[in-house]
C-alpha positions, 0 to 999 in steps of 0.5 A, spaced: 758 529 485 754 528 491 751 521 494 745 521 490 739 519 494 733 514 491 726 514 494 726 506 492 732 505 497 739 502 497 746 504 497 750 507 491 755 503 488 762 505 487 762 507 480 758 504 474 763 499 470 763 498 462 767 493 459 769 493 452 769 490 447 763 486 448 758 492 449 752 489 451 746 492 448 739 491 451 740 484 452 747 481 451 749 481 444 755 484 442 756 489 436 762 492 433 764 495 426 758 497 421 757 491 416 752 495 413 756 499 408 759 493 405 766 497 405 770 492 409 770 488 415 769 491 422 775 494 426 779 489 430 777 488 437 784 488 441 781 485 448 777 487 453 777 494 456 774 496 463 772 503 464 769 506 470 764 512 470 764 516 476 759 522 475 753 524 471 757 527 466 761 521 464 754 517 464 751 522 459 757 521 455 757 514 455 750 513 453 751 513 445 757 508 446 752 503 450 747 503 445 751 504 438 747 510 437 744 517 440 737 516 442 732 521 440 725 521 444 727 515 448 727 512 455 733 508 456 734 504 462 740 500 464 741 495 469 747 495 474 750 489 478 754 488 484 757 493 489 761 496 483 755 497 479 757 493 472 753 495 467 748 489 464 742 489 460 739 496 456 732 497 455 730 503 450 723 505 448 720 511 445 717 517 450 709 517 450 707 524 447 701 524 452 702 524 460 696 520 460 700 514 458 706 515 463 704 511 468 703 505 464 709 506 461 713 507 467 711 500 469 713 497 463 720 500 463 721 497 470 718 490 468 721 489 462 728 491 465 727 486 471 725 480 466 730 481 461 736 482 467 733 476 470 733 471 464 740 472 464 741 469 471 741 475 476 736 481 478 739 488 477 742 491 484 740 498 481 738 502 475 740 508 471 735 512 467 736 516 461 730 521 458 733 523 451 729 529 448 730 535 444 726 541 445 722 544 440 723 551 437 720 555 442 722 551 448 729 549 452 732 543 455 730 546 462 723 546 460 724 539 457 727 536 463 721 540 468 716 537 463 719 530 463 720 530 471 713 526 473 715 521 468 722 520 471 719 520 478 714 514 476 719 510 473 723 511 479 718 509 483 716 503 479 723 500 479 723 501 487 717 497 487 721 491 484 727 493 489 731 496 483 733 502 486 735 508 481 741 510 482 741 516 477 736 519 472 738 524 467 735 528 462 739 529 456 736 535 452 739 540 447 746 538 448 746 538 456 744 533 461 740 534 468 740 530 474 733 528 477 737 525 483 742 530 485 740 536 489 746 539 490 746 545 485 754 546 486 755 540 481 748 539 478 746 546 476 738 548 474 740 550 467 744 543 466 751 542 464 754 541 457 755 534 454 762 533 453 764 534 446 764 528 442 770 523 441 773 527 447 772 522 453 775 516 456 769 512 454 770 515 447 777 513 447 776 506 450 770 505 444 775 507 439 780 502 442 775 496 442 773 498 434 766 500 436 763 506 433 756 510 434 751 510 428 749 517 429 742 519 432 736 514 432 732 519 428 738 518 422 738 511 423 730 510 422 730 515 416 735 510 412 729 505 412 723 510 411 719 511 405 721 515 400 717 522 399 715 525 393 716 526 387 719 519 387 714 516 391 708 517 386 712 513 381 713 508 385 706 507 388 704 507 380 709 501 379 706 497 385 699 498 383 701 496 376 706 490 378 700 488 383 695 488 378 699 483 374 702 479 380 696 478 385 692 473 380 698 469 378 699 468 386 692 465 387 694 458 384 700 453 387 703 453 380 703 460 380 706 462 387 711 457 385 713 461 378 712 467 382 717 465 387 722 463 382 722 469 379 722 473 385 728 470 387 732 470 381 731 477 381 733 478 388 740 474 385 741 479 380 740 485 384 745 482 389 750 481 384 749 488 382 749 491 389 756 487 390 759 490 384 757 497 386 760 498 393 758 505 396 763 510 396 767 510 403 768 517 404 760 519 402 755 520 407 750 515 409 745 519 405 749 519 399 750 512 400 743 511 400 741 515 394 746 511 390 743 505 392 736 507 390 739 509 383 741 501 383 733 499 383 728 501 378 721 502 380 719 496 377 724 491 380 723 494 387 715 493 386 716 486 384 721 484 390 716 488 395 710 484 392 714 477 391 717 478 398 710 478 401 710 470 400 713 467 407 717 462 403 720 467 398 722 471 404 725 466 408 729 464 402 732 471 401 734 471 408 739 466 406 744 472 404 746 473 411 753 472 412 760 473 409 761 478 403 753 478 402 752 482 409 753 489 406 750 488 399 744 484 403 743 490 408 743 495 403 738 492 398 733 490 404 734 498 406 733 500 399 726 496 398 724 498 405 724 505 402 720 504 396 714 501 400 710 508 399 703 510 400 698 505 401 704 500 401 707 502 408 705 495 411 709 491 406 715 494 409 715 489 414 718 484 410 724 488 407 725 491 414 725 484 417 730 482 413 734 488 414 734 487 421 736 479 420 742 481 416 744 486 421 743 482 427 747 476 423 753 481 422 753 483 429 750 490 428 745 490 434 743 497 433 741 497 426 738 490 427 733 493 433 731 499 429 729 495 423 725 490 427 722 495 431 720 499 425 718 492 422 713 491 428 711 498 427 709 497 420 705 490 422 705 489 429 703 482 428 709 480 423 711 474 426 718 473 423 720 480 426 717 478 433 721 472 433 727 476 431 726 481 436 725 477 442 731 473 440 735 479 439 733 482 446 735 475 449 742 475 447 741 469 443 747 467 438 744 468 431 749 462 429 743 458 431 738 460 426 744 461 421 745 453 421 738 452 420 738 456 414 744 453 411 741 446 412 735 449 408 739 452 403 743 445 402 737 441 401 732 445 398 732 449 391 734 456 391 733 459 384 737 465 386 743 462 386 742 460 378 741 467 375 747 472 375 746 479 373 745 480 366 744 487 366 750 492 364 747 498 367 745 500 375 738 499 374 733 495 368 729 500 365 721 500 367 717 498 361 712 503 362 715 509 363 722 508 361 725 511 368 731 507 370 729 509 377 731 514 382 738 515 380 
């Protein structure tokens, strides 16, 4: 690989370094294992491992291990520190569809990366940029690279204005990578170079040794949290309408709100017990695991939980399922409820999505936390709990600080959900109106 020039100036570092097992994910929070499956503890970390990346190919291969997933339709910026180019903060954001939005986005990427890195004590000495987008049916990876080149150039200039030289900018598309910085066609050919086969690189070996895993693509992670489609969506919407008609009038008085809160938390306790008693099959795919979880909820139960969680205090008490053996079942339950926020109830998903983000972050699953919180704010941009959690997650704060507050609240307050074990012998209670046990 040639020495890559940068229009923002500066000299190229020796080689970017990643250090395991503490892989920093946009901010400084570590992640390892996947507590979301409820299938057991995360793999044991065996100690720090240094990995040197010396070529665009190795940088492209490292990206999913740095984020914890394969980014789709994404801009990823990575800060570099010191003469050896030690990896620092990461920043990911979606690629705007309209080129008219690219100038503002380029400035936002540079500013966010600068602020995030500076908040941890040191300004970046350089930056890596990745533009990740697969081609459409009638397009190629090279065409994607050419179309996104103005965006890459604007990001390079924006970073340069903040004295953060871009040492490499790569487009990853259609299983190939393309360099926007290297002019040498002997190593960075115009048609792009193929990505390494998954699991075959030094980075993959180091990640496996450190007990890290990649979750799949961003699109796949979002799909696990997205609303169900027909025909189940129609039945769920009817249940939400019916339960809402009965529930909302009761919540207009203080006494009614307290009663509904107690009923919601009692139901949540029974559902948590049910999810504890029905762990996912370890060998099944994420889609199959989600289908199993969907079958554990009736439409009426899901509707009662979704509407009950719109009460802030109810949601805050539900957030106390946050550690130990509760992490896996809680994440599965909140994901399943988010999938039931169908049709006109899409904005209601902010509550279960935020709870999913919180329990994932509490369980040191940073990638899942960020995806869930991002989707919560997409559903309701003004949802304060999601805003605060996302900021804390991005700034690398320790979730233990919030866990302590919740433990104190649990010790001093009334938590009805702890007093109601699951009384139901079947995976889901039968809906009174339709006799439908849910989407099993």
